[in-house]
Predicted model as a PDB file, atoms N, CA, C, CB and O in Angstrom, pLDDT in the B-factor column:
MODEL        1                                                                  
ATOM      1  N   MET A   1     104.675  85.461  95.118  1.00 82.00           N  
ATOM      2  CA  MET A   1     105.291  86.542  95.975  1.00 82.00           C  
ATOM      3  C   MET A   1     106.097  87.534  94.875  1.00 82.00           C  
ATOM      4  CB  MET A   1     106.394  85.821  97.208  1.00 82.00           C  
ATOM      5  O   MET A   1     106.973  87.227  94.065  1.00 82.00           O  
ATOM      6  N   SER A   2     105.503  88.775  95.137  1.00 93.00           N  
ATOM      7  CA  SER A   2     105.803  90.022  93.861  1.00 93.00           C  
ATOM      8  C   SER A   2     107.717  90.065  94.138  1.00 93.00           C  
ATOM      9  CB  SER A   2     104.705  92.179  94.370  1.00 93.00           C  
ATOM     10  O   SER A   2     108.045  89.242  94.992  1.00 93.00           O  
ATOM     11  N   VAL A   3     108.792  90.797  93.607  1.00 96.00           N  
ATOM     12  CA  VAL A   3     110.060  90.962  93.979  1.00 96.00           C  
ATOM     13  C   VAL A   3     109.918  92.176  95.070  1.00 96.00           C  
ATOM     14  CB  VAL A   3     111.016  91.237  92.689  1.00 96.00           C  
ATOM     15  O   VAL A   3     110.749  92.099  95.975  1.00 96.00           O  
ATOM     16  N   PHE A   4     109.187  93.069  95.132  1.00 97.00           N  
ATOM     17  CA  PHE A   4     108.385  93.932  95.959  1.00 97.00           C  
ATOM     18  C   PHE A   4     108.880  93.095  97.550  1.00 97.00           C  
ATOM     19  CB  PHE A   4     106.458  93.893  95.426  1.00 97.00           C  
ATOM     20  O   PHE A   4     109.929  93.033  98.191  1.00 97.00           O  
ATOM     21  N   SER A   5     107.470  92.533  97.717  1.00 97.00           N  
ATOM     22  CA  SER A   5     107.560  91.943  99.350  1.00 97.00           C  
ATOM     23  C   SER A   5     108.525  90.937  98.876  1.00 97.00           C  
ATOM     24  CB  SER A   5     105.968  91.209 100.255  1.00 97.00           C  
ATOM     25  O   SER A   5     109.091  90.565  99.903  1.00 97.00           O  
ATOM     26  N   GLU A   6     108.889  90.463  98.136  1.00 97.00           N  
ATOM     27  CA  GLU A   6     110.354  89.323  98.986  1.00 97.00           C  
ATOM     28  C   GLU A   6     111.390  90.466  99.230  1.00 97.00           C  
ATOM     29  CB  GLU A   6     111.354  87.751  97.673  1.00 97.00           C  
ATOM     30  O   GLU A   6     111.882  90.327 100.350  1.00 97.00           O  
ATOM     31  N   ARG A   7     111.688  91.113  98.832  1.00 98.00           N  
ATOM     32  CA  ARG A   7     112.727  92.103  98.537  1.00 98.00           C  
ATOM     33  C   ARG A   7     112.400  93.297  99.965  1.00 98.00           C  
ATOM     34  CB  ARG A   7     112.465  92.828  96.686  1.00 98.00           C  
ATOM     35  O   ARG A   7     113.266  93.589 100.789  1.00 98.00           O  
ATOM     36  N   LEU A   8     111.332  93.707  99.975  1.00 98.00           N  
ATOM     37  CA  LEU A   8     111.272  94.371 101.413  1.00 98.00           C  
ATOM     38  C   LEU A   8     110.812  93.106 102.428  1.00 98.00           C  
ATOM     39  CB  LEU A   8     110.034  95.784 101.458  1.00 98.00           C  
ATOM     40  O   LEU A   8     110.288  93.712 103.362  1.00 98.00           O  
ATOM     41  N   ARG A   9     110.745  91.930 102.682  1.00 98.00           N  
ATOM     42  CA  ARG A   9     111.048  91.097 103.712  1.00 98.00           C  
ATOM     43  C   ARG A   9     112.522  90.824 104.314  1.00 98.00           C  
ATOM     44  CB  ARG A   9     110.552  89.993 103.305  1.00 98.00           C  
ATOM     45  O   ARG A   9     112.979  90.743 105.455  1.00 98.00           O  
ATOM     46  N   ALA A  10     113.058  90.717 102.985  1.00 98.00           N  
ATOM     47  CA  ALA A  10     114.586  90.517 102.978  1.00 98.00           C  
ATOM     48  C   ALA A  10     115.263  91.802 103.741  1.00 98.00           C  
ATOM     49  CB  ALA A  10     115.170  90.391 101.338  1.00 98.00           C  
ATOM     50  O   ALA A  10     116.110  91.546 104.597  1.00 98.00           O  
ATOM     51  N   LYS A  11     114.980  92.976 103.510  1.00 98.00           N  
ATOM     52  CA  LYS A  11     115.506  94.006 103.972  1.00 98.00           C  
ATOM     53  C   LYS A  11     115.387  94.230 104.906  1.00 98.00           C  
ATOM     54  CB  LYS A  11     115.369  94.788 103.588  1.00 98.00           C  
ATOM     55  O   LYS A  11     116.283  94.464 105.716  1.00 98.00           O  
ATOM     56  N   ARG A  12     113.830  94.231 105.154  1.00 98.00           N  
ATOM     57  CA  ARG A  12     113.652  94.345 107.046  1.00 98.00           C  
ATOM     58  C   ARG A  12     114.515  93.309 108.119  1.00 98.00           C  
ATOM     59  CB  ARG A  12     111.872  93.907 107.489  1.00 98.00           C  
ATOM     60  O   ARG A  12     114.926  93.499 109.264  1.00 98.00           O  
ATOM     61  N   LYS A  13     114.583  92.221 107.274  1.00 98.00           N  
ATOM     62  CA  LYS A  13     115.174  90.715 108.195  1.00 98.00           C  
ATOM     63  C   LYS A  13     117.114  91.419 108.386  1.00 98.00           C  
ATOM     64  CB  LYS A  13     115.006  88.504 106.671  1.00 98.00           C  
ATOM     65  O   LYS A  13     117.610  91.546 109.505  1.00 98.00           O  
ATOM     66  N   GLN A  14     117.801  91.729 107.250  1.00 98.00           N  
ATOM     67  CA  GLN A  14     118.767  92.093 107.325  1.00 98.00           C  
ATOM     68  C   GLN A  14     119.088  93.447 107.986  1.00 98.00           C  
ATOM     69  CB  GLN A  14     119.062  91.926 106.317  1.00 98.00           C  
ATOM     70  O   GLN A  14     120.253  93.807 108.153  1.00 98.00           O  
ATOM     71  N   ALA A  15     117.941  94.248 108.388  1.00 98.00           N  
ATOM     72  CA  ALA A  15     117.864  95.616 109.313  1.00 98.00           C  
ATOM     73  C   ALA A  15     118.109  95.042 110.615  1.00 98.00           C  
ATOM     74  CB  ALA A  15     116.341  96.511 109.305  1.00 98.00           C  
ATOM     75  O   ALA A  15     118.989  95.451 111.373  1.00 98.00           O  
ATOM     76  N   LYS A  16     117.224  93.974 110.894  1.00 98.00           N  
ATOM     77  CA  LYS A  16     117.085  93.096 111.971  1.00 98.00           C  
ATOM     78  C   LYS A  16     115.834  94.123 112.847  1.00 98.00           C  
ATOM     79  CB  LYS A  16     118.775  92.758 112.832  1.00 98.00           C  
ATOM     80  O   LYS A  16     115.969  94.501 114.011  1.00 98.00           O  
ATOM     81  N   LEU A  17     114.640  94.433 111.957  1.00 98.00           N  
ATOM     82  CA  LEU A  17     113.725  95.103 112.334  1.00 98.00           C  
ATOM     83  C   LEU A  17     113.035  94.226 112.302  1.00 98.00           C  
ATOM     84  CB  LEU A  17     113.397  96.127 111.828  1.00 98.00           C  
ATOM     85  O   LEU A  17     113.180  93.273 111.536  1.00 98.00           O  
ATOM     86  N   THR A  18     111.771  94.404 113.457  1.00 98.00           N  
ATOM     87  CA  THR A  18     110.746  93.717 113.798  1.00 98.00           C  
ATOM     88  C   THR A  18     109.639  94.521 112.531  1.00 98.00           C  
ATOM     89  CB  THR A  18     110.413  93.868 115.601  1.00 98.00           C  
ATOM     90  O   THR A  18     109.826  95.615 111.998  1.00 98.00           O  
ATOM     91  N   GLN A  19     108.181  93.305 112.245  1.00 98.00           N  
ATOM     92  CA  GLN A  19     107.236  94.495 111.361  1.00 98.00           C  
ATOM     93  C   GLN A  19     106.909  95.588 112.169  1.00 98.00           C  
ATOM     94  CB  GLN A  19     105.753  93.967 110.798  1.00 98.00           C  
ATOM     95  O   GLN A  19     106.538  96.728 111.888  1.00 98.00           O  
ATOM     96  N   GLU A  20     107.134  94.975 113.305  1.00 98.00           N  
ATOM     97  CA  GLU A  20     106.030  96.006 114.663  1.00 98.00           C  
ATOM     98  C   GLU A  20     106.669  97.460 114.677  1.00 98.00           C  
ATOM     99  CB  GLU A  20     106.199  95.291 116.746  1.00 98.00           C  
ATOM    100  O   GLU A  20     106.106  98.553 114.717  1.00 98.00           O  
ATOM    101  N   GLN A  21     108.319  97.066 114.621  1.00 98.00           N  
ATOM    102  CA  GLN A  21     109.012  98.291 114.701  1.00 98.00           C  
ATOM    103  C   GLN A  21     108.810  98.907 113.190  1.00 98.00           C  
ATOM    104  CB  GLN A  21     110.620  98.052 115.170  1.00 98.00           C  
ATOM    105  O   GLN A  21     108.358 100.035 113.392  1.00 98.00           O  
ATOM    106  N   VAL A  22     108.936  98.695 111.711  1.00 98.00           N  
ATOM    107  CA  VAL A  22     108.982  99.304 111.056  1.00 98.00           C  
ATOM    108  C   VAL A  22     107.647 100.487 111.157  1.00 98.00           C  
ATOM    109  CB  VAL A  22     109.244  98.504 110.124  1.00 98.00           C  
ATOM    110  O   VAL A  22     107.677 101.717 111.194  1.00 98.00           O  
ATOM    111  N   ALA A  23     106.548  99.547 111.180  1.00 98.00           N  
ATOM    112  CA  ALA A  23     105.237  99.520 111.260  1.00 98.00           C  
ATOM    113  C   ALA A  23     105.080 101.296 112.199  1.00 98.00           C  
ATOM    114  CB  ALA A  23     104.675  97.834 112.157  1.00 98.00           C  
ATOM    115  O   ALA A  23     104.416 102.257 111.811  1.00 98.00           O  
ATOM    116  N   GLU A  24     105.603 101.238 112.968  1.00 98.00           N  
ATOM    117  CA  GLU A  24     105.705 102.310 114.031  1.00 98.00           C  
ATOM    118  C   GLU A  24     106.380 103.224 113.790  1.00 98.00           C  
ATOM    119  CB  GLU A  24     106.115 101.992 115.133  1.00 98.00           C  
ATOM    120  O   GLU A  24     106.087 104.315 114.280  1.00 98.00           O  
ATOM    121  N   ARG A  25     107.182 103.123 113.196  1.00 98.00           N  
ATOM    122  CA  ARG A  25     107.739 104.257 112.018  1.00 98.00           C  
ATOM    123  C   ARG A  25     107.637 104.723 110.997  1.00 98.00           C  
ATOM    124  CB  ARG A  25     108.465 104.249 111.683  1.00 98.00           C  
ATOM    125  O   ARG A  25     108.198 105.706 110.512  1.00 98.00           O  
ATOM    126  N   LEU A  26     106.443 103.611 110.339  1.00 98.00           N  
ATOM    127  CA  LEU A  26     105.301 104.654 109.391  1.00 98.00           C  
ATOM    128  C   LEU A  26     104.380 105.158 109.824  1.00 98.00           C  
ATOM    129  CB  LEU A  26     104.608 104.177 108.393  1.00 98.00           C  
ATOM    130  O   LEU A  26     103.912 106.157 109.277  1.00 98.00           O  
ATOM    131  N   GLY A  27     103.736 104.523 111.145  1.00 97.00           N  
ATOM    132  CA  GLY A  27     102.335 105.034 111.618  1.00 97.00           C  
ATOM    133  C   GLY A  27     101.378 104.787 110.808  1.00 97.00           C  
ATOM    134  O   GLY A  27     100.645 105.540 110.167  1.00 97.00           O  
ATOM    135  N   ILE A  28     101.457 103.355 110.909  1.00 98.00           N  
ATOM    136  CA  ILE A  28     101.138 102.203 110.444  1.00 98.00           C  
ATOM    137  C   ILE A  28     100.384 101.127 111.246  1.00 98.00           C  
ATOM    138  CB  ILE A  28     102.195 101.777 110.053  1.00 98.00           C  
ATOM    139  O   ILE A  28     100.504 101.665 112.347  1.00 98.00           O  
ATOM    140  N   THR A  29      99.656  99.938 111.513  1.00 98.00           N  
ATOM    141  CA  THR A  29      99.211  99.036 111.945  1.00 98.00           C  
ATOM    142  C   THR A  29     100.234  97.843 111.992  1.00 98.00           C  
ATOM    143  CB  THR A  29      98.129  98.898 111.318  1.00 98.00           C  
ATOM    144  O   THR A  29     100.423  97.741 110.780  1.00 98.00           O  
ATOM    145  N   ARG A  30     100.847  97.091 112.429  1.00 98.00           N  
ATOM    146  CA  ARG A  30     101.484  96.128 112.073  1.00 98.00           C  
ATOM    147  C   ARG A  30     100.875  95.111 110.892  1.00 98.00           C  
ATOM    148  CB  ARG A  30     101.724  95.567 113.230  1.00 98.00           C  
ATOM    149  O   ARG A  30     101.592  94.485 110.112  1.00 98.00           O  
ATOM    150  N   ALA A  31      99.294  95.065 110.913  1.00 98.00           N  
ATOM    151  CA  ALA A  31      98.634  93.996 109.839  1.00 98.00           C  
ATOM    152  C   ALA A  31      98.834  94.553 108.705  1.00 98.00           C  
ATOM    153  CB  ALA A  31      97.096  93.650 109.933  1.00 98.00           C  
ATOM    154  O   ALA A  31      99.096  94.033 107.621  1.00 98.00           O  
ATOM    155  N   ALA A  32      98.650  96.062 109.101  1.00 98.00           N  
ATOM    156  CA  ALA A  32      98.758  96.770 107.617  1.00 98.00           C  
ATOM    157  C   ALA A  32     100.402  96.677 107.055  1.00 98.00           C  
ATOM    158  CB  ALA A  32      98.244  98.610 107.762  1.00 98.00           C  
ATOM    159  O   ALA A  32     100.518  96.356 105.872  1.00 98.00           O  
ATOM    160  N   TYR A  33     101.355  96.873 107.638  1.00 98.00           N  
ATOM    161  CA  TYR A  33     102.764  96.466 107.503  1.00 98.00           C  
ATOM    162  C   TYR A  33     102.487  95.226 106.713  1.00 98.00           C  
ATOM    163  CB  TYR A  33     103.627  96.235 108.938  1.00 98.00           C  
ATOM    164  O   TYR A  33     102.428  95.125 105.487  1.00 98.00           O  
ATOM    165  N   THR A  34     102.294  94.115 107.800  1.00 98.00           N  
ATOM    166  CA  THR A  34     102.289  92.924 106.952  1.00 98.00           C  
ATOM    167  C   THR A  34     101.506  92.664 105.394  1.00 98.00           C  
ATOM    168  CB  THR A  34     101.755  92.005 107.855  1.00 98.00           C  
ATOM    169  O   THR A  34     102.039  92.021 104.490  1.00 98.00           O  
ATOM    170  N   MET A  35     100.760  93.015 105.341  1.00 98.00           N  
ATOM    171  CA  MET A  35      99.824  93.148 103.823  1.00 98.00           C  
ATOM    172  C   MET A  35     101.331  93.396 103.363  1.00 98.00           C  
ATOM    173  CB  MET A  35      98.293  94.675 103.461  1.00 98.00           C  
ATOM    174  O   MET A  35     102.044  92.494 103.801  1.00 98.00           O  
ATOM    175  N   TYR A  36     101.965  94.242 102.692  1.00 98.00           N  
ATOM    176  CA  TYR A  36     102.914  94.218 101.936  1.00 98.00           C  
ATOM    177  C   TYR A  36     103.690  93.441 102.027  1.00 98.00           C  
ATOM    178  CB  TYR A  36     103.377  95.018 101.877  1.00 98.00           C  
ATOM    179  O   TYR A  36     103.986  92.995 100.919  1.00 98.00           O  
ATOM    180  N   GLU A  37     104.182  93.037 102.760  1.00 97.00           N  
ATOM    181  CA  GLU A  37     105.380  91.644 102.780  1.00 97.00           C  
ATOM    182  C   GLU A  37     104.571  90.374 102.330  1.00 97.00           C  
ATOM    183  CB  GLU A  37     106.119  91.235 104.579  1.00 97.00           C  
ATOM    184  O   GLU A  37     105.086  89.507 101.624  1.00 97.00           O  
ATOM    185  N   THR A  38     103.335  90.316 102.758  1.00 97.00           N  
ATOM    186  CA  THR A  38     102.554  88.980 101.619  1.00 97.00           C  
ATOM    187  C   THR A  38     101.857  89.278 100.656  1.00 97.00           C  
ATOM    188  CB  THR A  38     101.540  88.037 102.170  1.00 97.00           C  
ATOM    189  O   THR A  38     100.884  88.592 100.342  1.00 97.00           O  
ATOM    190  N   ASP A  39     102.303  90.608  99.848  1.00 96.00           N  
ATOM    191  CA  ASP A  39     102.038  90.811  98.661  1.00 96.00           C  
ATOM    192  C   ASP A  39     100.131  91.035  98.626  1.00 96.00           C  
ATOM    193  CB  ASP A  39     102.769  89.492  97.815  1.00 96.00           C  
ATOM    194  O   ASP A  39      99.394  91.122  97.644  1.00 96.00           O  
ATOM    195  N   LYS A  40      99.873  91.066  99.755  1.00 97.00           N  
ATOM    196  CA  LYS A  40      97.991  91.274  99.503  1.00 97.00           C  
ATOM    197  C   LYS A  40      97.950  92.742  99.200  1.00 97.00           C  
ATOM    198  CB  LYS A  40      96.765  90.924 101.128  1.00 97.00           C  
ATOM    199  O   LYS A  40      96.984  92.888  98.450  1.00 97.00           O  
ATOM    200  N   THR A  41      98.395  93.642  99.367  1.00 97.00           N  
ATOM    201  CA  THR A  41      98.291  95.180  99.060  1.00 97.00           C  
ATOM    202  C   THR A  41      99.857  95.546  98.630  1.00 97.00           C  
ATOM    203  CB  THR A  41      97.705  96.161 100.544  1.00 97.00           C  
ATOM    204  O   THR A  41     100.823  94.809  98.832  1.00 97.00           O  
ATOM    205  N   GLN A  42      99.894  97.078  97.879  1.00 96.00           N  
ATOM    206  CA  GLN A  42     101.311  97.367  97.429  1.00 96.00           C  
ATOM    207  C   GLN A  42     100.909  99.160  98.417  1.00 96.00           C  
ATOM    208  CB  GLN A  42     101.696  97.274  95.090  1.00 96.00           C  
ATOM    209  O   GLN A  42      99.796  99.679  98.490  1.00 96.00           O  
ATOM    210  N   PRO A  43     101.881  99.567  98.868  1.00 97.00           N  
ATOM    211  CA  PRO A  43     101.604 100.859  99.570  1.00 97.00           C  
ATOM    212  C   PRO A  43     102.038 102.170  98.787  1.00 97.00           C  
ATOM    213  CB  PRO A  43     102.338 100.833 100.931  1.00 97.00           C  
ATOM    214  O   PRO A  43     103.161 102.265  98.293  1.00 97.00           O  
ATOM    215  N   THR A  44     101.350 102.897  98.725  1.00 97.00           N  
ATOM    216  CA  THR A  44     101.365 103.870  98.424  1.00 97.00           C  
ATOM    217  C   THR A  44     102.844 104.715  98.143  1.00 97.00           C  
ATOM    218  CB  THR A  44     100.585 104.223  99.236  1.00 97.00           C  
ATOM    219  O   THR A  44     103.696 104.724  99.031  1.00 97.00           O  
ATOM    220  N   LEU A  45     103.122 105.570  96.566  1.00 96.00           N  
ATOM    221  CA  LEU A  45     104.570 105.696  96.142  1.00 96.00           C  
ATOM    222  C   LEU A  45     105.194 106.499  98.007  1.00 96.00           C  
ATOM    223  CB  LEU A  45     104.719 107.062  94.260  1.00 96.00           C  
ATOM    224  O   LEU A  45     106.329 106.343  98.457  1.00 96.00           O  
ATOM    225  N   GLU A  46     104.293 107.124  98.563  1.00 97.00           N  
ATOM    226  CA  GLU A  46     105.082 107.986  99.949  1.00 97.00           C  
ATOM    227  C   GLU A  46     105.587 106.918 100.681  1.00 97.00           C  
ATOM    228  CB  GLU A  46     104.027 108.981 101.086  1.00 97.00           C  
ATOM    229  O   GLU A  46     106.677 106.842 101.249  1.00 97.00           O  
ATOM    230  N   THR A  47     104.591 106.009 100.606  1.00 97.00           N  
ATOM    231  CA  THR A  47     104.767 104.922 102.291  1.00 97.00           C  
ATOM    232  C   THR A  47     105.848 104.341 101.687  1.00 97.00           C  
ATOM    233  CB  THR A  47     103.329 103.493 102.949  1.00 97.00           C  
ATOM    234  O   THR A  47     106.705 104.047 102.520  1.00 97.00           O  
ATOM    235  N   ALA A  48     106.272 103.939 100.068  1.00 97.00           N  
ATOM    236  CA  ALA A  48     107.011 103.365  99.435  1.00 97.00           C  
ATOM    237  C   ALA A  48     108.013 103.813  99.919  1.00 97.00           C  
ATOM    238  CB  ALA A  48     106.886 103.376  98.285  1.00 97.00           C  
ATOM    239  O   ALA A  48     108.602 103.052 100.687  1.00 97.00           O  
ATOM    240  N   ALA A  49     108.517 104.969  99.724  1.00 97.00           N  
ATOM    241  CA  ALA A  49     109.698 105.883  99.530  1.00 97.00           C  
ATOM    242  C   ALA A  49     110.160 106.111 101.347  1.00 97.00           C  
ATOM    243  CB  ALA A  49     109.126 107.580  98.526  1.00 97.00           C  
ATOM    244  O   ALA A  49     111.357 106.174 101.624  1.00 97.00           O  
ATOM    245  N   LYS A  50     109.086 106.221 102.479  1.00 98.00           N  
ATOM    246  CA  LYS A  50     109.785 106.147 103.549  1.00 98.00           C  
ATOM    247  C   LYS A  50     109.863 104.444 103.989  1.00 98.00           C  
ATOM    248  CB  LYS A  50     109.097 107.157 104.611  1.00 98.00           C  
ATOM    249  O   LYS A  50     110.068 104.276 105.191  1.00 98.00           O  
ATOM    250  N   ILE A  51     109.787 103.752 103.536  1.00 98.00           N  
ATOM    251  CA  ILE A  51     110.273 102.185 103.934  1.00 98.00           C  
ATOM    252  C   ILE A  51     111.139 101.964 103.092  1.00 98.00           C  
ATOM    253  CB  ILE A  51     109.260 100.974 103.887  1.00 98.00           C  
ATOM    254  O   ILE A  51     111.607 100.835 103.239  1.00 98.00           O  
ATOM    255  N   ALA A  52     111.675 102.647 102.081  1.00 98.00           N  
ATOM    256  CA  ALA A  52     113.304 102.769 101.430  1.00 98.00           C  
ATOM    257  C   ALA A  52     113.838 103.310 102.469  1.00 98.00           C  
ATOM    258  CB  ALA A  52     113.662 103.734 100.023  1.00 98.00           C  
ATOM    259  O   ALA A  52     114.875 102.736 102.802  1.00 98.00           O  
ATOM    260  N   GLU A  53     113.531 104.231 103.149  1.00 98.00           N  
ATOM    261  CA  GLU A  53     114.057 105.535 103.643  1.00 98.00           C  
ATOM    262  C   GLU A  53     114.598 104.772 105.012  1.00 98.00           C  
ATOM    263  CB  GLU A  53     112.803 106.952 103.829  1.00 98.00           C  
ATOM    264  O   GLU A  53     115.697 105.047 105.494  1.00 98.00           O  
ATOM    265  N   ILE A  54     113.549 103.607 105.688  1.00 98.00           N  
ATOM    266  CA  ILE A  54     113.668 103.485 107.146  1.00 98.00           C  
ATOM    267  C   ILE A  54     114.472 101.940 106.697  1.00 98.00           C  
ATOM    268  CB  ILE A  54     111.956 103.537 108.266  1.00 98.00           C  
ATOM    269  O   ILE A  54     114.937 101.335 107.662  1.00 98.00           O  
ATOM    270  N   LEU A  55     114.580 101.560 105.906  1.00 98.00           N  
ATOM    271  CA  LEU A  55     115.385  99.989 105.659  1.00 98.00           C  
ATOM    272  C   LEU A  55     117.207 100.594 104.584  1.00 98.00           C  
ATOM    273  CB  LEU A  55     113.786  98.526 104.147  1.00 98.00           C  
ATOM    274  O   LEU A  55     118.120 100.041 103.972  1.00 98.00           O  
ATOM    275  N   GLU A  56     116.943 101.476 104.825  1.00 97.00           N  
ATOM    276  CA  GLU A  56     118.164 102.086 103.637  1.00 97.00           C  
ATOM    277  C   GLU A  56     118.776 101.014 102.894  1.00 97.00           C  
ATOM    278  CB  GLU A  56     119.534 102.908 104.344  1.00 97.00           C  
ATOM    279  O   GLU A  56     119.364  99.934 102.940  1.00 97.00           O  
ATOM    280  N   THR A  57     118.182 102.153 102.018  1.00 97.00           N  
ATOM    281  CA  THR A  57     117.762 101.244 100.849  1.00 97.00           C  
ATOM    282  C   THR A  57     117.555 101.633  99.406  1.00 97.00           C  
ATOM    283  CB  THR A  57     116.607 100.730 101.170  1.00 97.00           C  
ATOM    284  O   THR A  57     118.543 102.332  99.184  1.00 97.00           O  
ATOM    285  N   SER A  58     116.686 101.576  98.050  1.00 97.00           N  
ATOM    286  CA  SER A  58     116.369 102.722  97.426  1.00 97.00           C  
ATOM    287  C   SER A  58     114.523 101.981  96.849  1.00 97.00           C  
ATOM    288  CB  SER A  58     117.841 103.210  96.014  1.00 97.00           C  
ATOM    289  O   SER A  58     114.106 100.855  97.121  1.00 97.00           O  
ATOM    290  N   LEU A  59     114.237 102.400  96.536  1.00 96.00           N  
ATOM    291  CA  LEU A  59     113.127 101.915  95.571  1.00 96.00           C  
ATOM    292  C   LEU A  59     113.606 101.031  94.567  1.00 96.00           C  
ATOM    293  CB  LEU A  59     112.450 103.036  94.858  1.00 96.00           C  
ATOM    294  O   LEU A  59     113.411  99.819  94.475  1.00 96.00           O  
ATOM    295  N   ASP A  60     114.264 101.792  93.819  1.00 96.00           N  
ATOM    296  CA  ASP A  60     114.494 101.000  92.310  1.00 96.00           C  
ATOM    297  C   ASP A  60     114.972  99.289  92.924  1.00 96.00           C  
ATOM    298  CB  ASP A  60     116.153 101.977  91.130  1.00 96.00           C  
ATOM    299  O   ASP A  60     114.801  98.250  92.286  1.00 96.00           O  
ATOM    300  N   TYR A  61     115.574  99.401  94.270  1.00 97.00           N  
ATOM    301  CA  TYR A  61     115.723  98.014  94.514  1.00 97.00           C  
ATOM    302  C   TYR A  61     114.742  96.828  95.112  1.00 97.00           C  
ATOM    303  CB  TYR A  61     116.652  98.058  95.225  1.00 97.00           C  
ATOM    304  O   TYR A  61     114.638  95.615  95.295  1.00 97.00           O  
ATOM    305  N   LEU A  62     113.938  98.440  95.317  1.00 97.00           N  
ATOM    306  CA  LEU A  62     112.739  97.200  96.398  1.00 97.00           C  
ATOM    307  C   LEU A  62     111.764  96.619  95.390  1.00 97.00           C  
ATOM    308  CB  LEU A  62     111.490  98.128  97.854  1.00 97.00           C  
ATOM    309  O   LEU A  62     110.971  95.712  95.641  1.00 97.00           O  
ATOM    310  N   THR A  63     111.906  97.235  94.224  1.00 95.00           N  
ATOM    311  CA  THR A  63     111.122  97.202  92.709  1.00 95.00           C  
ATOM    312  C   THR A  63     111.738  96.552  92.085  1.00 95.00           C  
ATOM    313  CB  THR A  63     110.907  98.364  91.876  1.00 95.00           C  
ATOM    314  O   THR A  63     111.215  96.436  90.976  1.00 95.00           O  
ATOM    315  N   GLY A  64     112.850  95.881  92.198  1.00 95.00           N  
ATOM    316  CA  GLY A  64     113.303  95.148  91.371  1.00 95.00           C  
ATOM    317  C   GLY A  64     114.213  95.903  89.822  1.00 95.00           C  
ATOM    318  O   GLY A  64     114.564  95.325  88.794  1.00 95.00           O  
ATOM    319  N   ARG A  65     114.352  97.205  90.175  1.00 93.00           N  
ATOM    320  CA  ARG A  65     114.608  97.304  88.764  1.00 93.00           C  
ATOM    321  C   ARG A  65     116.359  96.809  88.713  1.00 93.00           C  
ATOM    322  CB  ARG A  65     114.217  99.061  88.165  1.00 93.00           C  
ATOM    323  O   ARG A  65     117.133  96.508  87.804  1.00 93.00           O  
ATOM    324  N   TYR A  66     116.427  96.882  89.706  1.00 88.00           N  
ATOM    325  CA  TYR A  66     118.336  96.336  90.077  1.00 88.00           C  
ATOM    326  C   TYR A  66     118.430  95.718  90.764  1.00 88.00           C  
ATOM    327  CB  TYR A  66     119.456  97.105  90.574  1.00 88.00           C  
ATOM    328  O   TYR A  66     117.525  95.505  91.571  1.00 88.00           O  
ATOM    329  N   ASN A  67     119.891  94.954  90.793  1.00 81.00           N  
ATOM    330  CA  ASN A  67     120.138  93.907  91.477  1.00 81.00           C  
ATOM    331  C   ASN A  67     121.565  94.929  92.853  1.00 81.00           C  
ATOM    332  CB  ASN A  67     120.754  92.387  90.103  1.00 81.00           C  
ATOM    333  O   ASN A  67     122.114  94.296  93.756  1.00 81.00           O  
TER     334      ASN A  67                                                      
ENDMDL                                                                          
END                                                                             
């Protein structure tokens, strides 16, 4: 798993959100969101920025640029 997918899953759980809830806020299917967490695909920069906003974190953290 990539740093992004690991941190994405951890931050979502920390925020006490389900995959379905995050997907709904992004306007995508749960299956599409799950692919980000399982490292099957990467979101666009725009989507990644929305994810960071939803999870109240930064893209730098999600991508592993800092701890």
